[in-house]
N, C-alpha and C positions, 0 to 999 in steps of 0.2 A: 420196478426200478431196480438198480444195482444196489449192492449193499452200501448204506449211507456212510458218509464219512464222520468221524467222531465229533467234528465241530458243528455238524448240522443238527439243529434242534436243541442246542446246549446254551444255557444262559451264561452271562458273564460270571455271576456269583457262583454257579455250579462248576464252571470251568476253574475259576480260581481256587475253590475248595479242593478239587481233584488235584491240581498242581501242587498245593501245599501238602496234601497227604502223600504225594509222591516224592516229595522233597525237591521240587523243581522251582525255580526262580519265577515268581508271578510276573515280574518285569518282562520276561520273554513273550507273554501273552500281548502286550501292547506292541512289541516289536512285529510280531506275526500279524496282528490286526493292521498295523500301519503298512505292512508289505501288501496285503490284500487291497488296502484302500488306495495306494499309490499305483498299484497295478491297474486297478479299475480307471483311476484318473488319466493315466497314459493313453487310454483308448477313447476317452470322451472327446467330442468335437469342441473346438475352441469357441467361446461366446462370440458373437458377431459384434459386440461393443467392448470397448476397454476404457477404463478411466485414465489410463496412461497414454492413450493414442496421441500422436503427434498432431498438432494443429497446422494444417498445411498453409492457412492464411495468417499465420501469426506475424509474418513479416510484412504483410501487405499494409500500406498506409491507409489511415481512416479516410472516408469520404469527406470532401471539403464541407465545412459547417457542421460536421458531426450528424449528417443525415443518417437516420436509421433506415437503410434500404432493405434490410433483411425482413423487417416487419411488414414490409409492403408486398412481399411475396404472397401467392395464393395460399389458402389454408392448407390445400393438399400437399403443397411443397413443404410448408413448415411442419405439417404433422410427419412427413416423411424424415425431416431433420430430426425431430423429437425421438422418432422410432429408433434412430441410430446412436442415440446417447444412453449412457447408464441411467438407471431409474432415478438415482439422486439428482444427477445433473438435469434430467428432463423436467423433474418436479421444480427445480430452482428457476426455470425459465418463466414461471408464472409471476415472478418478481420483477421481470425486465420491464413489462408494459402491460396495460390492460389488454392489448391485442393478444397476448400470449396466454392469459389466464384460462381461457375455456379450452385451449388447444392441448394442454397436458392431458386433460380428461378424455379427449376424443382420439388422441394419437395412439397407434399400436405401441404397446410399451415393451421394452426389453428389461427382464428383471433377472439379475445374477446376484445370488445371495452373498457371494464373496465380495462383491463390490460395496457391501453394507457394513463390512468390517471397518475399523478406524483407519487402517492403512490401505483400504480399498482392495484388500487381498494381496498386496505386494510381496507379502512374506510366504505366499505360497499356500498350499493346503494345510489345514489345521491337523496336526498329528493326533492319533488317539492317545488319551491320557492327559491332555490339557482339559481345562475347564469347558463344558459345553458352552457355545456361544448363544445363550439365550436371548441376548439382545438382538441378534441377527434373526432368530426365529420369530420373535415378536414383531420386528420390522417387516418381515415378509408378510406376516398376517395383516399388518396395517395397510401396506401397499395393495395386496390383493384385494382387501375390502374396499379401499378408497377409489381405486381406478375401475371405471365401469367396463373396460375392455375395448377392443380385443388386445391380446397380448402376442406380440410378435415372436418372442421366445422367453423361456423361463428356465433357468439353471438353479436347482435346489440341491446342493451337495455339502452343505455345512452343518445342518442340523442333525443331532442324534434322534432319529425318528422314533425309536422305541420310547423315548421320554416325552415325545409330543405326538402321541397317536391321534388325540383329538384334533390338533391343529392340522396334522397330515391329512386326516380325512376331509376336513373342511377346505384345505387347499385344492384337493383334487376336485371337489364338488364345484369350487369356484372357478377353477381353470376350465372345467367341462362347460359351465355356464357362460363363461366369458370368451370362449373360442381361442385358446392358446394354439399357436401354430407349431412351435418347436419346443419340446419339453425334455430336459435332462434331469433325471430324478435318481439320487443316490441315497441309500441308507448307510449312515455311519454306523459300523458294527459296534457292539453286539446288540442282539443276535443277528448273525448274518444271514438268517433265512426268515426275517420278519415278512409276514404276508402283506403283499401289496393289495390295497383296496380294489375290489372288483369294479368299482365305479369308474376306474380308469378306461374301461371298455367303453364308456359312454362319450369319450372325447372324440367326436367325429371330425372335428376341425384339424387334427394333427396331421402334419406333413413329414415330421421328423421326431423319433422317440428313441431315447437311450435310457435303459434302466441298469442300475448297479447295485449288486448285493441285496437282492430281494428274492423271496419266493413268490412265483407267479400266483395269481388267484386260481382257486379250484374252478377251471373252466367248465366243469360238468354243471356247476350252478349258475353259470353266466347265461343270460338270455340268448336264445339262438340267433336273435336279430342283431346282437351287438357286433359292430364291425368298425374298422378304420378305413373309410372309404377314400381318404385322401393321403394316406400314409405312404411315403416313397422310400424312407430310410428307417430301418429298425436295428438298434444295437442292444444286445442282452450280454451284460458283463457279470460273471461270477453269479449267475442266477441259479436257482433251484426250481426245477420244473419237471413235471411228469411228461411222458411221450405225448399224451393227448393235449397238453397244454401248448407245446411248441407247434403242433400240428394245428391246433385251434388258431393260434396267433397268425400263422401264415395264410390259412384259409380265409381269415377275416381282413386280409390286406390285399385287395384285388389289384392295386396299382404299384405294389411294392417293387422298388428297383434295386435297392441296396440292403443286403442282410449281414450283420456283423455279430458273430457269437464268439465272446472271448472268455476263457476261463470258467467254463460251466462247471458247477459243483457236482454234476451228476453226468453219467454216460450220455453222449449225444447220438441220437438216431435221426437223421435228417432225410426227409423225403421231399423232393422238390417237384412240384407241379405248379408252373407259373407262366403266364404269357408275357409278363412284363419284367420279371426279374433279371437283372443285368450283371450283378456282382455279389458274390458271396465270399465272406472272409471268416475263417474259423481258426482258433489258435488257443494254445495252452488248455487243451481239454483232453478228456478221455473219449476218444472217437470209436464208436461201434460201426457205423456205417453212414455213408452218404449215397443216396439213391436218386440220381437225376432222371426222373421219369419222363417229363415233357416240359423243357425250358427253352423255347426257341429263341429267346432274346439274350440268353445267358452268354456273357462274353469272358467273365473272369471267375474262376474257381480257385481259391487260394486258401491253403491251410498250412499252418506251421506250428512247430513245438507240439506235435500230436503224440498222444500216448495210445498205443493199441491195448485192447482189454487184456490180452495175455500177459502184459507187464505187471498187472496187479494180481497179487496172490488172492485178493478177496473176490476177484471177479468170477461170476458163475453165469454160464451161458443160460439165456432166458428160455423158458419153455416155448414161448410164443414167437421165438426169434428165428425167422427164415433167412436173415441177411448176414449175421455174424458168422465168421468162419470157425471151423472146428478147432483150428490151432491157435485161436485167440487173436488173429490179425484183424486190423481194421479192413473194412471192404469199401472201395470206391467204384461205383456202378454208374456208368455214363450211358443213358439211353438216347433220348432225342434232345441234342444241344448242337444244332447246326452252325451256330455262331461263335462257339467257344473258342477263344484265341488264347487264353492264358491259363495254365494249369499248373498246379504244384502246392507244396512240395511233396511229390511222390517218393514213397519210401519203399524200395524193392526189399523184399524180405520181411517187412513189417506190415504191409498193405497188399491187400488182394485187388487187382484193377480188373473191372468187368466192362466190356464195351458191347453193346447191343445184345445183352443177355448171355454172352460168352466170356468166360474168364480167360485172361491173357496169360498164355503159357510160352508160346514161341512167336507170337506176333504175326499171325497168319493175315491173309489179305482181307479177311472178314472182320478182323479186329483192329481197326484203324480209326483214328480220328483225323481227318484231312484238314479240319479247320484250325487245329492248334498250331500256333506259330511261335509261342514262347512257353517253354517248359522248365520247372525247377525240380531237381531231385535232391534227396539226402540219402547219401550212400555210405554204408558202414564198410569201408575198405578193411579187409582182414576177416570179414564174415563171409565165407565162401558162398553160402546160400544167397546172401543179398546181392553180391557182385555178379553172380552168374545169371541173374534175372535181368541185369541192366540191358543187355542187347535186345532182349525180347520186348522190353518196355519201349525202347527207342524206336523199334520198328513200327510201333503203333502210331507214330507221328510223322508221316512221310513228307510233310510241308514245314517242318521245323526250321526256324530261322535263328532262334536264340536258346541256348541251353545253359541254365545255371546249375552248377553242381555243389552242394554243401557237403564237405567230407566230414563225417562224424568219427571222432577218434574212438577207438575200442580198446579196452583193457585186455591184452591177450595173455596176461600172466595167469598161471593156473595155481 
């Protein structure tokens, strides 16, 4: 791996002690932690249920005679209704009538830990520095134990995982056993590289998985048969991972369609071989290379706020690296992607673009991507080397319909 950042592997107490020795205000640590946390929250999918959702039938008059027609619906319909309610509201339906009592236990449940706060999470995400919501952690444990499953979706973003490692391990074991479909799991720092339990790889029922502020399990110790056979969407936000860990994750997701990598704490080396992958989004990361080897279904390859390795003084080219450029640029290599429609943000001067094993220099006929219709470019006008590469890059896309250009301001003062 590249040289680790100073915050990786450092406990909160050690960091505070270091800041005090250097005469820095410890309060800035909470500010930095909150920035990381809110950054991750911005990229998480919204829960499918909300305690503040409008009631579309609130103005409809009651049935004559107060007849309870909802309870007469088939069990399957009532279970679907319950699965679309917050966990607290779904549990309360057991008090409506005897008909509802067994339904809560059999309905697929949606559990969002923010909805367990006194204000149902209306105040937004809890900032670092406030007391840990231990009552929420305890409530999550009770609900997971009481409900036999399955779980439609589970969002766990409010607990300080380092303080509740035992509960965290039991939660994952329970979710694996009870068949969770969608899981959003965020570690509230510190430490920001807390190791995610390897038992997560036993959750074969998952269709969507988002992880934030974790260190991925050591995949070398994970059973070779572990896989996510139903996972269609994977999001990794501010994660720490070895090259083999990311490759392991992708290899174990045979039907993956959407991949999101945001704010990786280490350099990203992404090799794509997938028959089903449709969209890849990468942002706010140190990008070494993307190698699209064989992705016949890939339609969108989008990367933004990318830092090339050469921008970091601490970066050293790896001995086993045959992909990174000698000048420290990121490399984008497109092999087989016949359905690629959207590509960007390309950075002439900061990135090296390769098409069909040939580095683009002047945009020869062999170096074209005829399928691309929408292209985004980030251009540093004022940097001669970047500007003169733009025409060559554009000639690679003969069927372009839409071009987005982001002008990056450059300080030209010496």
